[in-house]
N, C-alpha and C positions, 0 to 999 in steps of 0.2 A: 467570552468567558473560556471556551474551550481552548483557544489559542494561549491564553494566559496560564491555564492549568497546564497545558502541554509543555510550555517553556520552563514552568516550575519543576516538573517531575521527570522530564525526559533524560536527564543526566543520570537517573537512577536505572537506566536500561542498557543493555548491550547494544541496541540500535533502536532508532525511532524514526517516525515520519508523520508529517501532518499533511494530509491531502485535502486541499480545499476544492470547492465547486465540483464535486464528482459528477453532478447532473450535466452541467455544461461541459466539462472536459471530456466526459465519456462520449456525449454525442459528437463533439468536434473531432476528437484524436482516437477514440476507441479505448476499450478496456485494456488491451495490451500495452498501450502507452503509459496508462496508470499503474499497471502491474510492474513494468520496467522502472517507473519512478519510485515505487515503493522498494523494489529489490535493490536498486542502486543506492538509495539513501540509506536504508537499514544496514546493508552489507558494506557500505562505504566503498563501492567500486565506481569506476569511471565509464565502464562500457558493459552493456548487457542488451541482448535482443530477444524479445518474446514475438514469436510468429502467430501463435494462436491462443485464445483465452484459456483453453484447457491446458496447454503447455505452461502458461503463466501461473495457472492455479497450482499445478503440480510443483513448479519451481518454488513458489512461496511456501508451499507445505513442506517440501523436502529440506529447503535451505534455512527456514526460520523456526521449525518445530522444536528444536532444542536449545533455542536462545530465548532470553528474556527480552521481549520487544514491546514497544508501544507504537501502535498505529492508529491514528485518529482520522476517520473518514468523514468528511464535511459534506453535507447536502446530498446524501444518498436518497434516490427516489424509487429504486426498484430493487428487489431482493436479488435479482441476478448480478447487480453491481457489487453488492455486500458479498455474495458468494464468491465471485471471481476475485475480489480484493482481499477478502479476510479469511476465505476458506470455511470450514465447518465450525 
């Protein structure tokens, strides 16, 4: 359902990203890789590197705060994941 709604409304935003399986992906690859994925997709860039979770949190806040963006986070199971990927 979330995927369908995302595909229907994502074109109404400056940038969008649907991140699936946060629980599994964060345990396998770390939150930094998920932060990179969000930034790359929303900003439509090819390369970006996040070295620390706090750095990624700041990058998301600074680069996305003045844009109209849609970010869907699927299967979040810890508040720290939400905080790192969506900010405050």
